[in-house]
N, C-alpha and C positions, 0 to 999 in steps of 0.2 A: 560344562556349565559351572561346575564348582570353581574351576580355574578362572573363568570369566568373572565370576562374582568376587573372587579373592584378589584378582589383579585386573581390574576393569581398564585402566589406562593402557597396560601392556596388551591386553586382548584386543582393544580397538586399534592399537598401532599395528598389530600383526596382520590385520585384515584391511588396513587403510589403503594399501596398494596391491595391485595384482602381482602374482608370482612372475618373476622375470625368467623366461625359459633359457635365456643366455647364461644365467647364473647356475652353474652345475650344483652348487651346494643347496640353493633354494629349490631347484627342480628335484634333487634327490630327496629332500625333506618332504616335498609335496607328494612324491610318488610313495614314500614310506607311509605317509598318513593314509593315502588312498588304499594301499594294500592292507593296512591294519584294519580299516573299516570294513573292507571286503571280507577279510578273514572272520571278523565277528559276525557278519551277515551270513556267511556260509555255514557257520556253526549254529547260529540261532534259528535261521530259516532255511533248512536244507531243501533243495529242489527249486528255490526261488531264483530269479534273475539277479545274481549277486551284483552285477555292475549297476543296474538300474536301482535296485533297492538300497545299495550302499550310498548312492547319491541322495536318495530320498531321506535316509536316516541322517546323513550329515547335514542336509538342508534343514531337517526338522530340529535337530539339536542346536545347530547354529542359530536358527531363528528364535528358538526358545531362549537361548543365552542373551541375545540382544533385546528380546522383550523384557527379560528380567532386568537387564542393565538400564533400559529406558524407563523402568518403573511401571510398565504396562501390566506386569504380573507380580504377585506377592512373592518376595524373596526374604521375608523376615525370619523364617525358620528353615534350616537345611532340610528338615523332613518334608516340608511342603514342596520345595524345589525338586527333591528326589522323587516324590510321589507323582508329581506332574510329569516329569521327564519319563518315568517308567511307564505310566499310563499311556502317554503319547506314543512311545516306541512300540509297546505291545499292541497298540491299535493297528499296527502294520501287519499283524498276524491275520491271515486271510479270514479265519473264522471270526475273530474279534472285529476285524474291519467290516465284515458283513453285518454283524450286529450293530456296530456303531453307525454305519452308513444307512442301514435300514431304520434305525432309531431317528436319525436326522430327517430322512425323507418322509417316513410315516408321520413324524411329528408335524410336518408341514400340512399333510392331509388332515390330520386330526384337528388342528386348530382352524383349518379351513372350514370344516363342518361346524365346529363350535361357534365360530364367529358369524358365519352366514346364517345358520339357523336362528341364532340369537337375534340378529338384526332383522331377518326376513319376517319373523313372526310378529315383530312390533311395528312394522311399517303400517301407517294408516291405510285403511282399505280404500280410501278415496284416491290413492295413488295408482290404482289399477292392478295392484297385486298386494300381497301381504295380508295379515289377519288382525292387525290392530290389537294384539293381546297385551295384557298387563305384564309387568315384570314377573309376578308370581305365576301367572299362567305359562309364561315362557319357560320358567324353571321346571314346571310340570312336564312340558314337552320334552325337555332335555333329560328328565329323570330316567328314562329307559337306558341311558348310557351305563348306569350302575348295574342294572340287571344284565345287560349284554356283557359287561366286563366280568361279572361274577360267573356267568354261564361259560364264557370263553376260558376263564382260568381253570375251571374244573375239566372242561373238554380238552384243553391243550395238554393238561397233565396226562390224561389217558392216551392222547395221540402221540405224545413224546415217548411214552413207555413202549408203544407199539412200533412207531415209524422212525423215531429219533428226532432231535431238534432241527436238523437241517431241512427236513421236509415240512415241518410245522411253521417255521419262520416265514416263508413266502405266503402262506395262507392268510396270515393276518393282514399283510399289506395288500393282498388281492381283494380281501373283503372291504377294506377301506376304499380302495379304488372303485369297486363296484358300487359302494354306497355313494361316493361323490358323483359318479356318472348317473345314478338313479335320480339324485336330487337335482342334477343339472337339467335333466329331461322332464322330470315329473315332480312337481311340488305344489300342486293345486289344493291339497287337503292337509289339514293339521295332522291327520293320522299318518300321512306319508312322512312328514317331518319327524314324528315320533318313531316310526320305523327306521328312519335314517339315523336317529340317535342310538337306537338299539344296535344297529349294524356297526356303527362307529365303535361303541363299547366292545362289541364282540371282536372286531378286527384288531383294535388297539390292545385289548386284553390278551388276545392270543399271541400277538407279536411281542409285546413287552414282557410276557411271562416267560418266553423262551430266551430272550437276550441275556439275562444274567446267567443262565445255565451254560450258554455258549462261552461266555467270558470265563466263568469259573473253571471250565474244562480245559481251557487253553492258555491260562497264565499260571505262574507259580502261586502256591497258596499264600505266600507272604505279600503278594501284590494284587490280590483280588479286590481289596477295598478301593484302591486307586483306580483300577480298571473299570469297576462297576460305577464309580463316581463319575468317571469321564463319560460313560455311556449316558448317565442321567443328565449331564450337562448338554450333551448333543440333543437329547429329547427336547430340552428347554430351548436350545438354539433353533431347532426345527419349528417349534411353536412360534417363536419370535419371527422367523422368516415367513411362516404361513400367515400370521396376522398382518405383517407388513405388506405381503403380496395382495391379500384381500383388500386392505385399505387403499392400496395404490390403484387397483382395478376399479373399485367402487368410486373413488374420487375422479378417475378419468372419465367415468360414465355419468357423472353428475352434471346436469346443465348449469350454465353460469347463473349465479344468483339463486339456485335451487338448493334444497336441503335433502332431497330424496333422489338417489341414483335411479337410472333407468332399470327396468326389469331384466333386460339382457345382461346387465352388469353382473348379476348373481350367476347367470349361466356361464359367463366367461371366467369368473373367479373360481367357480366349482370345477370347470374343466382344467384350469391351470393347476390347481391343487391336486386334481386327479392325476395329472401328468407326473407330478412329483411323487405321489403315492405309488404309481405304476413303476417309476424308476426304482423305488424301494423294493418292489416285487422282483424286478429284474436283478438287482444287486443281490437279494437274498437267494436267488436261484444260481447265479453265476459265481459269486465270490467264494462261498464255503468250499473247503477242500473236499476231495473225494472221500468215500467211505474208508478206503484202505489207508490213505494218508492221515485221516482223522484218527483212526484207531491207533496208528503208529505213534501219533503225538501224545496219546494218553497212556498207552501200554507199551513197554519195551518189547522188542521182538524176542521170541524164544528160539534160540538157535539149537538147543539140544534138549531132549526130554530127560528129566532126571531119572536116574536108575531106580528101578522098582525095588523096594525093600522087601526082604523075605518076611512073610507073615509067620508069626509064631502061633502055635496052637493055643486056643483060648481054653482056660481052665475054669470051670464053674462047678462048685459043690463037689470037687474031687473027680469030676468027669472030664476027660480030655476030648474037646470037639475038634475033629479033623478039618483041615482046610478042604472044602469041596473041590478045589481045583486040582488037588493031588490024587 
């Protein structure tokens, strides 16, 4: 990426034409690049499919280089470019990828609940559904989100200490999925919407409390800030996708010339966002590495026990205390 930014014209010329397999020099150069990337992947991600992951890494860096050259990403400071590239590559780590993918998919479910509850409570009662609440009353219905998040943060901390972050991460996405399904099937009372807000806070609070821990454990200390920032960005992207999906579904179910969508539109939108949240649950279960490989990533293997040092007799007040093992 640094080469692309320092020599933009040369970089574009290098990739303007495909490699000619008939040219031995160009074919040898391409093979050397492929092997170089594969060797880096084997060292950085032991046990991974080096061929597939090297292609992914190359495509990722190549794409980032062109995004910077085309002005789509900020390249004003070298530190910014380095941090973005480092965060993107470390996102390929299975544990980090699990946290990032779960953040994206859970964010879709989170903003699905927020958008739909916000709109549903303010629909005029003459429409056949809704509660015709004021903006202030709607805010009170959503207030349990804070209580649920606070409760989940404390509970997640205790669960992580006992079971580890890999088992707690899927729980948050599963709670959000269950919440969306509940609201899709049953939302005839304001109390149910308040309960849905509480469950949303609990699910999101549990999932998002674990994600930074996963990232910090699996990236070098000097790169935690860029990796956690990338995770935050994906949460926001998930929220944007969720809001857009909800808007598209509601608009598709709004009669021509009308201002209020059909009641079934909310059921469809809730089920769509529930599907995204459930995918987040599946990702959180499948992607994280096994316990043995996770431990190996954090602590180096001990190949030999250190020799036991001979214990010297302890002297206290002129009295020699013998080692009881002798």
